[in-house]
N, C-alpha and C positions, 0 to 999 in steps of 0.2 A: 592251553596245553600245546607243546611243541609236537611237530609231526616229522617223521623221516620220509625220505624218498620211497623207501620200501613200503611204508604204510600206504602211500598214494598208489604205488604199483599194485598192491593187493586189492585196492578198491577198483582199479581199472580192470584187473584180471577177474574179479568177481562179475563184472559187467560183460567183459569180452575175454573169456578164457583163451589162453594161448593155444589150446588144442583145436580151436576153431580155425586157426590160420592155415593157409595153403602151404604145401610142402616146400615150395620154392621161396617162401617169404622169410623175413627176419625181424619179427616183432620183438618187443621187450626192451630191456636196457641196452642202450647203444654205447654210451660213454659215461664215466663218472662213478662216484661212490654212492651206493644205494642207502648207506646209513647216514648220509648227510642230512642235517636238519634244515627244513625249508619253511619260509613264511610267505614266499611269493612264487607263483607258478604261471608260466606263459604257455598258452595253447596255440597251435598253428597246424596248417596242413603240411607244410614243408619247412625244413630247417635250412635257411640260407644265411648269408652274411648280414642282411638287414634284420632278420629275426634275432640273430645272435646279439647284434648291437642293441636291439630293442629290449631284449631280456636284461642285458647289462645295465642299460639306462634305468630300467624299472626296478632294479635290485632283485630280480628273480634269480633263484638258484636252480630251478628245474624247468626245462622245456619239454612239453609233451607234444609230439607231432603225430600226424596220421601216417605219412610216408616215412619209412625208416631212413635214417641218415646213412646207414651202412647196409647194403643189400648183399654184398659178397665179402668173403674173407679179405682183409687188408694185408698186402705184402709189403707195402711201402707207404710212408707218409711224407710226401714231397711238398714242402711248404711253398714251393714256387708255383704249384698248380692251384686252381681255385678250390678243388676238393680238399687238398692237403692243407691249404691255408685256413679253410673253414674248420677242419678238425682241430688244428693248432689253436685257433682263436677260442673255440669252445673249451678246450682243455686249459689254456692259459687263463681263461676267465673263470675257471672253477665251476663251469656249468655241468649239470647232469642232463643227459638227453635220453628220453624214453619214447618209444613209438608203439602205437596200437594200429595195426594196418588191416590185413585181411581178417584177422580175428574180430576186429571192430566192424568190418564190412558184414561179416556173416552172423554176428551176434544178434540175439533178440533185442529189438529196439535200437539196433545199430544202423549203419549207413543205409542198407537196402530197405529196412523197415521204415526208416525216416523218409527215404525217397518215395516209397509207396504211399506213406501217410500224407506227404505234402501234395501228391498228385490226386489225393482223394480216393484211392483204391480201397475196395472192400473185399472181405473174404480172402485175404492175402495168404499165400503159401510159398514155401521154398521152391525156387525154380530148379536148381540142380542140387538135390540132397547129397550130402557127403557122408554123414553118419548120424546115429541117434544117440541121445544121452543114455548112459548106463545108470541103473539104479541099484541101491543097496537097501536091505531091511536092517534097521537098528533095533535091537532089543536091549533094554537096560532095566535093572532091578533097583527100585528106589523105596525108601521108607515112606509111609503114607503121607506124612506132613510135609514132604519135600517134593512130591510128584509134580505139583503145579509149577514150582520154580524150575525144575529140570525141563519140563515140557516147554515152558516159555523160552528158556535159554536155547534149546536145540532148534526151536522154530525160528527164532531170530537169526540163528546161524545158517539157516537154509534147509532144514529138515521139515517134513510134514506138508509140503506143497504139492497139491494135486489139481492141475488145471487152475481155475479161479478160486480155489479154496486153500486156506492156510491152516496150520495147527491141526492137521489131520493125523490123529493118533488113535490107538486102541489100548486099553489097559484092563488088566485083570488082577484081582487081589489073591495073595497066597502067603505062605510062610517061608521066610528065608532063614537058613541056619549057617553059623560060622563059629569058629573057635579062635579068638585072637591068640597069637603065639608071642613068645618073648621078642622084644624089639618093636612090637606093634604099638600104635597109639589109637585104639578103637574109639570111634564116635559113640558107639553103643556097646555095652558089655564090658567084661573084665578079662584081663589076660589069663589064659588057661581055662576059662569056663565056656562051655557051649552056650551060645546065645540063639534064641529064636525070636524073629522079628516079623511083624506084619509088614509086608512089602507090596508094592505095585509092580507088576510086569508091564512096562511101558514100551510100546513098539510103534514104529513109524517108518516112512520111506524117505530116502534122500538121494540126490544125485551123487554118483560116485566121486565127482570132482569136488564135492563139498565135504567129504568124509573127514578130512583133517580138522577143518574149522568146527564141524558139528561135534566131533569127539572132544575137542578142546573145550567147547562151551559146556558140554554135558559134564565133564569132569570138574569144571570150575563151579558149576551150580550144585553138584552132588556132595552130600555131607561125608560120605565114606572116604577113608584113607585109600582103600583099594576098591575101585568101581568094577562091579561085575556087569559086563555087557558083551553082546555078540553082534557081528556084522555079517550078513548073508548076501551073496550076489543074487540078483533077481533076473528073470527072463523078460520082465516088463520092458517094453520099448517106449522111450520117451519121444518127445516131438522131434521131427526131422530137423537137422541143422545142415546148413550148406549155403551155396552162393546164389545171389539174385533172389527176386521175389516175383510173383505174378498175382494179379487180382483183377477187379472189375470196376469200371466207372459206374456211377449211380444209374446212369442210363446211357444208351448209345449216343455219341456225339460225333461231329465231323472232325476229321484230322485237323482242319484249320482251327476249329474251336479248341481242340486239345493242345495245339501248339501255343495258343495264347495262355491257356491254363498253366502250361509248363513254365513259360517265361515269368508269369506272375508268381508261381509257387517257388521258383528257384532264384528269383531276383536277377534274371539275366535278360538281355535285349536281343540276342542273336541265336539262332538255331540252324543246324543243318538237318534236313529231313529228306525222306524218300517215301513216295506213295501218293495216292490220289487225294488231293486236298479236300475233296468233297466226300471221300469215303467214310464209312461208319467205323467208329472205334468203340469197343466195349471191353474186350479182354486185353490186358496190358502186362507185358513183362518188363521188369526194370533191373538194372545192375549199375550201381554207382561206379565210376571210374571206367577202366578199359574192359568192358564186358561183352564186346561184340562177338567173341568166340562162343558165347552161350546162345547164339541165335537159333541153332538147331533145337535146343531145349525149348526155346520160346515157340518155335513152330510145332514141336511135339505136343505141347499142352494146348495148342489151338489159339495162341495169342494173335490179335489183329495187328499189334505193333510192339516194337521193343524200344525202350528208352535207355540209352547208355551213352558212352563216349568213345572217342578214338576209333571210329569206324573207318576202315580203309576202303579204297575204291573197289577192289574185287569182292570184299565181303558185302559191301553195299549192293553190288550187282547180284550176288547170290541170294541175298535176303529178298530183293524185289522179285527175282525170277521165281522164288518159292512162295510168292504171295504174302510176304511179311513186310509191312511198312516199318519205318524206323525213324527215330529222332536221335541225333547226336547233340546232346546238351552240354558237352564239354566236360573234361575231367574235373576241373576246378568246380564248376557249377553243380555237378552231381555228388561231389564228396564234401565240399566245404560246409554243407548243411549239418554235418555231424558235430562240428566244433561247439556250437551253442548247446547242443544236447549233452555233450560230454562235460561241458562246464557246469551246467545245471546239476547233473548227476554228482559230480565231485563236490560241489558246494553243499549239496544235501548230505552227502556222506560225512563231510568234515563237520558240519553243524551237529549232526547226530552224535558224533564221537567227541565233540568238544575241542576239535583241532582249530587253532587260530591260523588261518592261511588265506591269503588274497589270491584269487584265480582270475586271470584276465586272458583275453584273446588278442592275437596279433592284429595290429592296425596297419602294419607295413606290407602285408601280403595281399596279393590280388591275382587274378587270372593272368598267366604269362602271355596269353594271346590278346592282341588288339585287333579290331575289325575296322576296315575302311568302308564307309557308306557311300 
């Protein structure tokens, strides 16, 4: 079955909703036609000329990057500049480019959760909460013999999830009445006659961001021509969403030992760090990419150390003077870990939906920094 770019975008945004992105960010479609049919996709951290050429050689129609190709509004495309030449090459090659950036950083199982997982942190929580998920209550009235089908459909679309439990619903039985009027095509009953039907009142909870998909799935599984349902806003607060994570090592270890663990977990050989190499590390804050500005949040939650990248001189001084050790593991090293996670997720979604698409990761991309030994 063929798949459009828009289908792939929907999968990504199910995993990393755009509303999780920071205000200054520009995730989503960067260039190209979202309705283009694709059979090959290339994943990368950054879109550059080598990646563009790699996509063309591989016959890919879609590039999915972590860092957006376009951060700010474009006033000119000057093909004599590297940035303009890259845009022109992508456009002339018919490539679609899509980026999942800070929404992917902040998402559950996204960059920061993966970083915490690789470092073996337990009991992880959001470092700087931004907002909480809003919930809705869905109530729908279904004839008895279709209740299970509708329940399964809305659950698969994202309703009825509470913590580690799925298909959480409540149902009561009653009698529904309706009179089909001229022009109707009733599933039950006759035009002009009052009909009484044994029905189930099925109710459940869903994230507000999934309402469109859940309602569509419900209507698709429901036998009635006109589906009677209600959506109520709830005061229930969902899990905190936001930037960075913090958690705990299985047991206190020295900073020296933790440095070796980081290098092994991220597949890197060099680190910048600050702190006593023999000092004890137990509480750890992490933020993939340039997260040094979150050090005050790390200090607030009592972290022993912060793992991030792009730490400047004065921030390093401030962290150490406030008793917070740090590790700068590099921008590439702390973020490239999400690419295989995203590939596995998209491949699973495509298999489930019967989409035939080849998804690969860039082989031309590496850390732009080299180190002299």
